[in-house]
C-alpha distance (Angstrom), angle and dihedral (degrees) to the residues before:
residue distance angle dihedral
M1 . . .
K2 3.77 . .
K3 3.58 127.4 .
I4 3.33 117.6 -167.0
F5 9.05 96.8 -159.0
V6 9.00 152.1 122.6
L7 3.54 115.5 -176.5
S8 3.79 106.6 -121.6
S9 3.78 123.7 -129.7
M10 3.80 85.8 -132.8
L11 3.82 93.4 83.0
C12 3.80 94.1 117.7
A13 3.79 101.5 5.5
F14 3.80 101.3 98.8
S15 3.76 120.6 133.5
L16 3.79 117.3 -125.7
Q17 3.78 91.3 -113.2
A18 3.80 109.3 77.0
Q19 3.77 126.5 -162.1
F20 3.81 88.0 -144.9
S21 3.79 138.8 -23.0
I22 3.81 136.3 -127.6
N23 3.79 116.1 -143.7
I24 3.83 118.6 -166.3
Q25 3.82 118.0 -175.5
T26 3.81 125.4 -171.7
E27 3.78 135.7 180.0
P28 3.85 119.3 -87.7
G29 3.82 94.0 -106.8
F30 3.80 94.1 60.3
N31 3.83 104.6 110.9
E32 3.77 103.0 -151.7
K33 3.80 125.9 122.8
E34 3.78 102.8 -178.1
A35 3.78 138.2 36.1
I36 3.80 131.3 -169.1
L37 3.81 124.8 -145.5
Y38 3.80 120.0 -145.3
T39 3.80 134.2 -173.2
L40 3.80 123.5 -163.7
N41 3.79 133.3 -112.1
G42 3.79 110.6 -178.4
S43 3.80 101.5 -51.9
K44 3.82 95.7 -25.5
D45 3.77 122.7 102.0
I46 3.81 109.6 -138.7
I47 3.81 119.2 -154.2
V48 3.79 110.9 -127.5
T49 3.80 106.8 170.9
K50 3.81 146.5 -35.9
E51 3.79 129.7 -121.8
K52 3.81 134.5 -168.1
N53 3.79 126.0 -125.9
K54 3.82 112.7 -96.1
N55 3.82 109.3 -174.0
N56 3.80 90.5 -32.1
V57 3.80 92.0 -51.6
W58 3.79 127.2 112.4
T59 3.81 116.8 -165.0
F60 3.79 120.0 -169.7
K61 3.81 120.8 -170.1
Y62 3.80 112.7 -151.7
P63 3.83 112.2 -159.3
K64 3.78 101.7 -162.9
N65 3.77 142.1 53.7
Y66 3.81 109.3 -84.4
S67 3.78 132.6 166.0
G68 3.78 117.4 177.5
M69 3.77 146.7 56.4
M70 3.80 120.7 -21.6
K71 3.78 135.0 177.5
V72 3.79 137.6 -160.9
Y73 3.80 115.9 -153.9
F74 3.81 125.4 -163.0
P75 3.84 104.0 -154.4
T76 3.81 101.3 -167.6
T77 3.80 96.0 51.5
N78 3.83 93.9 29.5
N79 3.80 94.4 -128.4
S80 3.77 127.5 140.1
V81 3.78 136.9 -175.8
S82 3.81 124.7 -159.0
F83 3.78 125.6 -154.0
I84 3.79 142.8 148.8
S85 3.77 135.1 -105.7
E86 3.76 126.4 -149.7
N87 3.80 91.5 -178.7
K88 3.80 89.5 -85.2
N89 3.79 133.9 105.1
V90 3.81 115.6 -71.0
S91 3.79 122.6 -150.2
I92 3.81 123.7 -173.3
K93 3.79 133.5 171.6
L94 3.80 119.3 -159.8
E95 3.77 123.4 -153.6
T96 3.80 108.8 -152.5
K97 3.77 140.9 -176.0
A98 3.82 127.4 -171.8
D99 3.83 89.5 -7.6
K100 3.79 92.7 -55.2
I101 3.80 126.8 113.2
Q102 3.80 109.6 -114.2
N103 3.79 100.6 173.0
V104 3.80 138.5 8.3
I105 3.80 118.5 -145.2
Y106 3.80 113.0 -165.0
Q107 3.80 109.8 -154.0
D108 3.80 102.0 179.7
E109 3.79 121.3 81.1
A110 3.82 99.4 -119.6
N111 3.81 94.0 53.5
E112 3.79 92.1 42.5
V113 3.82 89.9 54.4
M114 3.81 92.9 44.9
S115 3.81 92.3 47.8
S116 3.79 92.0 48.6
I117 3.80 92.7 50.6
Q118 3.80 93.4 48.0
E119 3.79 91.6 47.7
G120 3.80 88.8 51.0
S121 3.82 91.1 49.1
Q122 3.81 91.1 51.9
K123 3.78 91.1 49.9
K124 3.79 90.6 48.1
E125 3.79 91.3 52.3
L126 3.81 98.8 40.9
I127 3.80 107.9 23.8
L128 3.81 106.0 31.1
P129 3.84 94.9 69.8
A130 3.81 90.1 50.7
L131 3.82 93.0 48.5
A132 3.81 90.3 50.3
Q133 3.81 89.4 55.8
I134 3.81 93.9 45.6
K135 3.81 91.0 50.2
E136 3.81 90.0 66.2
Y137 3.83 89.2 69.2
Y138 3.82 97.4 51.3
K139 3.77 130.1 66.0
D140 3.78 116.8 -121.0
N141 3.82 93.4 -124.1
T142 3.84 95.3 58.1
E143 3.79 121.3 95.6
F144 3.80 92.4 -113.5
G145 3.81 91.3 43.3
K146 3.81 90.6 54.2
A147 3.82 90.6 47.4
L148 3.79 90.0 51.2
I149 3.81 91.9 51.0
T150 3.82 90.5 49.9
E151 3.81 94.1 49.0
I152 3.81 93.3 44.1
G153 3.79 88.6 50.9
K154 3.80 91.4 52.2
L155 3.78 94.0 47.7
S156 3.80 92.9 44.7
G157 3.78 92.4 57.1
T158 3.77 125.0 100.1
A159 3.80 114.2 -72.6
N160 3.77 95.3 -143.6
G161 3.79 110.8 59.8
V162 3.80 89.4 143.3
D163 3.78 128.4 141.0
Q164 3.81 103.2 -121.0
A165 3.81 93.7 -157.7
K166 3.81 92.1 51.8
H167 3.81 99.0 39.7
P168 3.82 108.3 21.2
F169 3.80 97.6 166.9
V170 3.81 95.1 44.6
Y171 3.80 88.5 50.4
Y172 3.81 92.6 46.0
Y173 3.79 94.6 48.7
N174 3.79 98.5 46.0
T175 3.81 96.0 40.0
N176 3.78 93.0 52.7
Y177 3.79 95.5 38.4
N178 3.80 89.5 54.9
K179 3.79 92.2 45.8
F180 3.80 102.0 44.0
L181 3.81 105.4 23.2
S182 3.77 103.9 34.2
N183 3.81 119.0 127.9
D184 3.79 89.1 -144.7
P185 3.85 107.2 115.7
A186 3.80 88.7 -150.5
K187 3.81 89.3 65.0
K188 3.79 98.7 60.0
V189 3.80 114.5 150.0
T190 3.78 129.5 -157.3
K191 3.79 128.0 -121.6
E192 3.79 89.0 -111.4
E193 3.80 91.7 56.5
I194 3.81 91.4 51.3
V195 3.82 92.9 47.3
N196 3.82 91.6 49.7
F197 3.80 91.6 47.2
I198 3.81 93.9 51.2
D199 3.82 90.3 45.4
K200 3.80 97.6 47.5
S201 3.81 102.1 32.0
S202 3.79 122.1 115.5
D203 3.81 123.6 -110.6
M204 3.80 88.0 -86.9
L205 3.80 87.4 83.4
E206 3.81 91.3 73.7
S207 3.81 93.4 46.4
S208 3.81 97.8 41.4
S209 3.85 101.9 74.9
L210 3.83 87.4 -126.6
L211 3.81 98.6 103.0
R212 3.80 100.1 80.4
P213 3.82 98.1 43.9
I214 3.80 90.4 46.0
L215 3.81 90.0 51.3
V216 3.82 90.5 50.1
S217 3.80 88.4 49.3
Y218 3.81 89.9 50.0
L219 3.79 91.3 53.0
N220 3.80 90.2 51.2
V221 3.81 100.8 43.6
G222 3.79 109.9 131.0
G223 3.79 93.6 -4.9
N224 3.80 91.1 -64.2
T225 3.81 110.9 -129.0
N226 3.82 96.7 179.4
V227 3.80 109.0 48.6
A228 3.81 94.7 166.0
A229 3.82 92.6 54.7
S230 3.82 90.9 49.2
V231 3.80 92.8 48.9
D232 3.82 92.3 46.1
T233 3.82 90.3 51.3
L234 3.79 91.0 52.2
I235 3.82 95.6 43.9
D236 3.82 92.1 47.7
K237 3.79 90.9 50.8
L238 3.81 94.2 49.0
N239 3.83 96.5 40.2
V240 3.78 109.6 -127.2
E241 3.82 91.1 -130.6
T242 3.82 91.2 68.0
P243 3.85 124.6 84.1
R244 3.83 91.3 -114.6
G245 3.80 91.9 49.0
Q246 3.81 91.9 49.2
T247 3.79 94.0 47.7
V248 3.80 90.6 50.4
L249 3.81 90.3 47.6
S250 3.81 89.5 51.9
E251 3.81 91.4 49.8
L252 3.80 91.9 49.1
I253 3.82 92.0 51.1
D254 3.81 89.2 52.7
I255 3.81 91.8 46.7
F256 3.80 90.9 52.9
D257 3.80 88.3 49.2
V258 3.81 92.8 50.8
Y259 3.79 93.8 50.0
D260 3.83 96.0 41.9
M261 3.81 92.5 -114.9
S262 3.80 91.5 149.5
E263 3.82 96.2 165.1
F264 3.80 91.7 59.2
K265 3.80 93.9 39.8
T266 3.81 90.1 54.4
K267 3.81 92.8 47.6
Y268 3.81 97.3 49.8
L269 3.81 95.3 37.2
K270 3.82 86.6 57.4
L271 3.81 89.0 50.1
A272 3.82 88.6 53.5
K273 3.81 93.5 47.6
D274 3.81 92.1 48.8
L275 3.82 95.2 54.4
K276 3.81 112.5 120.2
C277 3.81 96.2 -166.6
T278 3.80 128.7 85.9
I279 3.82 109.8 -68.9
N280 3.79 120.6 -139.6
D281 3.82 120.4 -127.4
R282 3.79 93.8 -104.7
L283 3.80 96.0 56.1
A284 3.82 91.7 38.8
S285 3.82 90.5 57.2
T286 3.82 91.1 49.7
I287 3.81 91.9 50.8
K288 3.83 91.7 47.4
S289 3.81 96.8 46.7
N290 3.79 90.6 50.6
A291 3.82 92.9 46.1
D292 3.82 91.1 49.7
T293 3.80 91.8 54.2
D294 3.80 99.9 36.8
L295 3.79 124.4 117.3
G296 3.80 109.8 -78.0
A297 3.82 94.5 23.3
V298 3.79 120.5 119.9
F299 3.80 107.1 -109.1
P300 3.83 107.7 -105.5
A301 3.81 113.4 -102.8
Y302 3.79 118.1 -97.4
K303 3.82 127.4 179.1
F304 3.79 114.8 -147.1
N305 3.78 118.9 -111.3
S306 3.83 100.6 -153.3
A307 3.78 105.9 -24.3
I308 3.81 122.8 -175.7
N309 3.82 131.0 -154.6
T310 3.80 90.8 34.4
T311 3.80 142.4 68.9
A312 3.82 90.6 -152.2
K313 3.78 116.8 116.8
S314 3.80 96.6 -151.6
I315 3.79 142.9 12.2
A316 3.82 89.1 -99.4
D317 3.83 90.1 55.7
V318 3.81 92.9 58.2
K319 3.81 106.2 100.8
A320 3.80 116.9 -144.9
D321 3.79 140.1 123.0
K322 3.78 87.8 -115.4
K323 3.80 134.9 6.0
V324 3.79 128.4 -151.9
I325 3.81 110.9 -152.9
V326 3.80 113.7 -163.4
F327 3.80 124.7 -175.1
W328 3.79 109.3 -156.9
S329 3.80 146.2 147.3
S330 3.80 134.1 -145.1
S331 3.82 89.1 -126.7
C332 3.83 93.1 53.7
S333 3.80 112.6 107.6
H334 3.80 93.1 -160.5
C335 3.81 89.6 52.6
E336 3.80 88.9 51.3
N337 3.80 87.8 59.6
E338 3.81 100.7 38.1
L339 3.82 106.7 39.7
P340 3.85 94.5 61.7
Q341 3.82 86.8 57.2
L342 3.80 89.3 54.3
L343 3.81 89.7 46.7
A344 3.83 91.6 52.7
K345 3.82 90.1 58.3
Y346 3.81 97.2 38.4
N347 3.80 95.7 105.4
D348 3.81 89.9 50.1
L349 3.80 88.7 51.6
K350 3.80 91.9 50.3
T351 3.80 91.6 54.1
K352 3.82 86.7 57.7
N353 3.83 90.0 49.4
V354 3.79 91.5 -111.8
Q355 3.80 116.2 148.4
V356 3.80 125.0 -158.5
I357 3.82 119.6 -145.0
G358 3.79 117.4 -168.4
L359 3.81 119.0 -160.4
S360 3.79 110.2 -170.0
L361 3.79 126.9 -151.3
D362 3.80 91.5 -158.8
T363 3.79 126.6 136.0
D364 3.79 99.2 -172.7
K365 3.82 109.4 80.2
S366 3.80 93.5 -162.8
A367 3.81 93.9 52.1
Y368 3.80 91.2 45.8
T369 3.82 94.0 47.8
T370 3.80 92.0 48.7
K371 3.79 92.3 51.1
I372 3.80 98.3 46.9
A373 3.80 91.4 51.6
A374 3.82 85.7 80.8
F375 3.82 95.6 44.8
P376 3.84 113.3 83.1
W377 3.79 94.1 -172.3
V378 3.81 128.5 89.5
N379 3.82 109.9 -64.3
D380 3.79 129.3 -173.2
S381 3.79 137.7 162.8
E382 3.80 138.6 172.0
L383 3.83 87.9 -153.2
K384 3.79 89.7 -133.6
G385 3.80 99.4 112.8
W386 3.78 113.0 -149.0
N387 3.81 88.7 -7.4
S388 3.82 87.5 69.4
S389 3.80 111.6 122.8
F390 3.80 93.0 -126.7
A391 3.81 93.2 58.6
E392 3.82 89.0 69.3
L393 3.81 94.6 32.7
Y394 3.79 94.1 56.8
N395 3.82 98.3 33.3
I396 3.82 92.7 -117.5
H397 3.79 115.9 178.4
A398 3.80 101.7 161.1
T399 3.79 143.1 18.6
P400 2.92 132.5 -88.6
T401 3.80 97.5 35.7
Y402 3.81 120.0 166.7
F403 3.80 136.1 -157.3
I404 3.81 126.6 178.5
L405 3.82 116.6 -153.0
D406 3.77 131.6 -169.2
A407 3.83 123.8 -131.2
N408 3.83 89.7 -81.6
N409 3.83 92.8 52.1
K410 3.80 93.6 -107.3
I411 3.81 114.5 148.6
I412 3.80 107.1 -113.4
S413 3.81 100.5 165.6
K414 3.80 140.3 13.7
P415 3.82 104.4 -161.5
N416 3.79 119.7 -164.9
H417 3.80 97.1 -148.1
V418 3.79 140.3 15.6
G419 3.81 90.2 -102.4
D420 3.81 88.8 60.2
V421 3.82 89.7 50.5
L422 3.80 93.0 52.6
E423 3.79 92.7 43.7
Y424 3.80 92.5 50.3
L425 3.82 90.6 51.0
K426 3.83 91.2 43.1
V427 3.80 96.7 -123.6
K428 3.80 98.8 109.7
């Protein structure tokens, strides 16, 4: 299961004069006290500030100009709502049930327009082909036939009839999504077009959520047989000493990590580490997270949330000659295949004084509880999925992910699969 998010010092440092505000309203039965506002930098969510519940309303004041994707996360109930800003006030009403968001009602114009366009795009992709097939069975002069022709005509229209002057971010996002990420074979773009776009684009590129998928597309254009040459061309064009170049470099390092392209990750991580210029926050966080979880590093400290099968309060408190740390999820198909293999050798591991510690990226308590009933090792979860603190702390991009530690919590191996774990510990 692939998953392809630095706490800012701005948490409470806003001026009283806001550039715009974000107003989130929920129903009275929604049991959440606090909410966290995020902006976006490439594919990384950046914490901006926190606000308390005031009569089921959260109001965030944003002090600067910002156009792009934003998110509000409710940590206790593990809900989130995504939206856009065009440097104007945002207003959202959430319909909830049993502390879960059931429906999002966008009440400001920009988000209404964006939501409508995305809904239309989904219908065009999923429903239009079905309607075209159904139409073959109805005559054009029947009531239903006429309705089909009307709906097909609507869905076949252009997805981006947006006034750029009125809604610059909506226009930017949909224009470039349709150009660079469309599944339409008639809309193929060249590597040169992608490089020029990334080089010349406005700052909305970083806040749009488009950067990573466009980079993945760039790496795959024409069945790319020389990834290093493509990356070098892009990096040279952008200049790795610029903020844009460093953000792209950071994204590429993460992409190589996600897709187990270790040779390329090593090469471009070294390029990042060797830079003599000022490093932006995004690249600095990538360098640090990789250094903290590299071979020979002491595994970063983590206090358990509600661990079972142990009285230890943290990973460091677990006493063993070696520790196997596994990041997993009950919805992960690869975990479903690999963890039973670990379970089958658990007694052999115990005789070698090896302890297994499972950290789950689940959100569903019932699914998590059912799964860990079969796992006799140490189990813990924040039940916050990819919003779990340890996902960022340990630079986790996919599940399962394994680390093997020695008795002093030093990382001595980073196996790719359970077979590698068992082979390293000589219990295979």
